[in-house]
C-alpha positions in Angstrom: -81.3 120.5 89.6 -79.0 121.2 86.6 -76.7 123.2 88.9 -76.5 120.4 91.3 -75.8 117.7 88.8 -73.1 119.9 87.0 -71.5 120.4 90.4 -71.3 116.7 91.2 -70.0 116.0 87.6 -67.5 118.7 87.7 -66.1 117.7 91.2 -65.8 114.0 90.0 -64.0 115.1 86.7 -61.6 117.2 88.7 -60.8 114.6 91.1 -60.4 112.1 88.4 -58.1 114.3 86.5 -55.9 114.9 89.6 -55.9 111.2 90.3 -55.4 109.8 86.9 -54.0 112.4 84.5 -50.3 112.4 83.5 -48.3 115.0 84.9 -48.1 117.3 81.9 -52.0 116.7 81.3 -52.6 119.2 84.3 -50.2 121.6 82.7 -52.2 121.7 79.4 -55.5 121.7 81.3 -54.5 124.9 83.3 -53.4 126.5 80.0 -56.8 125.7 78.5 -58.8 127.1 81.5 -56.5 130.3 81.5 -57.3 130.8 77.8 -60.9 130.5 78.5 -60.7 132.8 81.4 -58.7 135.4 79.5 -61.5 135.3 76.8 -64.2 135.9 79.5 -62.4 138.7 81.4 -62.1 140.6 78.1 -65.8 140.1 77.5 -66.6 141.8 80.8 -64.2 144.8 80.1 -66.1 148.3 80.5 -64.4 149.4 77.1 -64.8 147.4 73.9 -61.6 145.7 73.1 -60.4 144.8 69.5 -61.1 141.2 68.8 -57.4 140.6 67.7 -56.3 141.0 71.4 -58.5 138.0 72.3 -56.6 135.6 70.1 -53.3 137.3 70.5 -53.7 137.0 74.2 -54.3 133.3 74.0 -51.2 132.7 71.7 -49.1 134.7 74.4 -50.5 132.5 77.2 -49.2 129.5 75.5 -45.9 131.1 75.2 -45.9 131.9 79.0 -47.0 128.3 79.7 -43.9 127.1 77.9 -41.5 129.6 79.1 -42.5 129.4 82.8 -43.5 125.7 82.9 -41.3 124.9 85.8 -41.8 126.3 89.2 -38.2 127.0 89.7 -38.1 129.0 86.4 -40.6 131.5 87.8 -39.4 134.6 89.6 -41.3 138.0 89.9 -39.1 139.9 87.7 -39.8 137.5 84.7 -43.4 138.0 85.3 -43.0 141.7 85.3 -41.1 141.6 82.1 -44.0 139.5 80.5 -46.9 141.7 81.7 -45.3 145.1 81.2 -43.7 144.2 77.9 -47.1 143.1 76.6 -48.6 146.3 78.1 -46.1 148.5 76.0 -46.6 146.4 72.9 -50.4 146.8 73.1 -50.2 150.4 73.9 -48.0 151.2 70.9 -50.4 149.0 68.7 -53.5 150.8 69.8 -52.1 154.3 69.4 -50.9 153.3 66.0 -54.0 151.6 64.7 -56.8 153.0 66.7 -57.8 156.7 67.1 -59.2 156.6 70.6 -58.2 159.1 73.2 -55.7 158.7 75.8 -58.0 157.9 78.6 -59.6 155.1 76.6 -56.4 153.6 75.5 -55.2 153.4 79.2 -58.5 152.0 80.5 -58.2 149.2 77.9 -54.7 148.5 78.8 -55.2 148.6 82.6 -57.9 146.0 82.1 -55.6 143.7 80.2 -53.1 144.1 82.9 -55.6 143.1 85.4 -56.7 140.2 83.4 -53.0 138.9 83.2 -52.6 139.2 86.9 -56.0 137.8 87.9 -56.7 135.0 85.4 -53.2 134.1 83.9 -51.1 134.3 87.0 -53.9 132.5 89.0 -53.9 129.6 86.8 -50.2 129.5 86.4 -49.8 129.2 90.1 -52.3 126.5 90.3 -50.0 124.7 88.0 -47.1 125.3 90.2 -48.8 124.0 93.2 -49.6 120.8 91.3 -46.1 120.4 89.9 -44.4 121.0 93.3 -46.8 118.8 95.2 -46.3 116.1 92.6 -42.5 116.3 92.7 -41.5 117.1 96.3 -44.0 116.4 99.0 -47.2 114.4 98.0 -46.9 110.8 96.9 -50.6 110.1 96.8 -53.2 112.4 95.1 -55.2 113.0 98.3 -52.1 114.3 100.0 -51.7 116.8 97.4 -51.7 120.5 98.5 -54.0 121.4 95.5 -56.6 119.0 96.9 -56.4 120.7 100.2 -57.0 124.0 98.7 -60.0 122.7 96.6 -61.4 121.3 99.8 -61.0 124.5 101.8 -62.8 126.5 99.0 -65.6 123.8 98.5 -66.4 123.8 102.2 -66.2 127.5 102.6 -68.5 128.2 99.6 -71.0 125.6 100.8 -71.3 126.7 104.4 -71.4 130.2 103.3 -74.2 129.6 100.8 -76.4 127.2 103.1 -75.8 129.1 106.5 -76.3 132.5 104.7 -79.7 131.2 103.5 -80.7 129.8 106.8 -79.4 132.4 109.3 -78.3 135.3 107.3 -79.5 138.6 108.4 -76.7 141.3 107.8 -76.0 141.9 104.1 -72.2 141.7 103.4 -72.2 143.8 100.1 -75.6 144.6 99.0 -74.6 146.8 96.3 -72.5 143.9 94.7 -74.1 140.8 95.7 -77.5 141.1 97.9 -77.6 137.5 98.7 -74.4 137.3 100.4 -74.5 137.8 104.3 -71.9 138.5 107.1 -73.1 135.3 108.8 -72.5 133.1 105.8 -69.0 134.6 105.5 -68.2 133.8 109.0 -69.5 130.3 108.5 -67.3 129.9 105.4 -64.3 131.3 107.2 -64.7 128.9 110.0 -65.3 126.0 107.7 -62.1 126.7 105.5 -60.1 126.9 108.7 -61.5 123.8 110.2 -61.1 121.8 106.8 -57.4 123.1 106.6 -56.7 121.8 110.1 -58.4 118.5 109.5 -56.8 117.9 106.1 -53.4 119.1 107.4 -53.2 116.9 110.3 -54.5 113.6 108.8 -54.2 113.8 105.0 -51.2 116.1 104.1 -47.9 114.4 104.2 -46.5 117.7 105.5 -48.8 117.7 108.6 -46.5 116.0 111.1 -43.7 118.6 110.5 -46.0 121.5 110.7 -47.6 123.4 113.8 -51.3 123.0 113.9 -51.8 126.7 113.9 -50.3 127.1 110.5 -53.2 125.2 109.0 -55.7 127.3 110.8 -53.9 130.4 109.4 -53.8 129.0 106.0 -57.5 128.0 106.1 -58.3 131.5 107.4 -56.5 133.1 104.6 -58.5 131.0 102.1 -61.8 131.6 103.9 -61.1 135.3 104.0 -59.8 135.9 100.5 -61.9 133.5 98.6 -65.2 135.4 99.0 -63.4 138.5 97.8 -62.8 136.8 94.4 -66.6 135.9 94.4 -67.6 139.6 95.2 -65.1 140.8 92.5 -66.5 138.5 90.0 -70.2 139.7 90.9 -69.1 143.4 90.5 -67.5 142.8 87.2 -70.7 141.1 85.7 -72.9 143.7 87.3 -70.9 146.5 85.6 -70.9 144.5 82.3 -74.7 143.7 82.6 -74.3 140.0 82.2 -75.6 137.0 84.6 -72.5 134.8 83.9 -69.1 135.3 82.5 -69.6 132.4 80.1 -71.5 129.2 79.5 -68.9 126.5 79.9 -70.7 124.8 82.8 -74.3 124.4 82.4 -76.2 126.1 85.3 -72.8 127.4 86.7 -71.6 129.8 84.1 -68.2 130.2 82.9 -64.6 129.6 84.1 -64.5 132.8 86.1 -67.8 132.0 87.7 -66.5 128.5 88.9 -63.0 129.5 89.8 -63.2 133.2 91.1 -62.5 132.0 94.7 -59.5 129.8 93.6 -57.9 132.4 91.4 -58.0 135.2 94.0 -56.8 133.1 96.9 -54.3 130.7 95.2 -51.3 133.2 95.3 -51.6 133.6 99.0 -52.1 130.0 99.6 -49.1 129.1 97.5 -46.7 131.6 99.2 -47.8 130.5 102.7 -47.7 126.7 101.9 -44.3 127.1 100.3 -42.6 129.2 103.1 -44.2 127.8 106.3 -45.6 124.2 105.6 -44.0 122.5 102.5 
């Protein structure tokens, strides 16, 4: 019951924020979520990380949100400079202050680089989708491309869960998540593609200028890649020996528990939407 109530409240809060929040309010919200997600991903690290990198990373996330706050400011070489620059600084810091062996240092730094790509880049692109949809395409909140992505993920996750429990026979990844089934995954994929087509044709302002099959492809991308994020999160928690990544949402866990599918699929959604639909 707590899980259901939290889900209903969370969906209502998200839709209210997207409906009423000022433009830069979403910018601040995504930065906060990225900071919490960063804290959680470091807690799941297979190698113990110095506490100073928790707070140092949050400060750097704030700098990234300021430096790359406009979608037109973002290019991949800038992101590479940010990530690899931080990687080198942290590498020098660990070798200077910590006496761990080279293998342990590289493991820690690789985990931090993974965290920057998975969590920070994911939420940054969420902000970009919001900013571009607000400015260029969508005059009403229910037309917004971010709403479309959230609907695809919610429908996919719900169908995968309920169809999997009802008709699931073949385990999808028993070593990582025993409850996920191939039948549930196929239902989620079909649900995401159907939701994308419905939303694209009737609710998205870009619908009349886009071929119908573009929406099916976009939904199929979300329905295929989204569950990978769920399995990835399950694998990380299993290796760390924890049930949830955090306790931000009662009954649902942390930020990574709730946004795993979003974070893994949003870069692919953004690129396809920007190149073929917007």
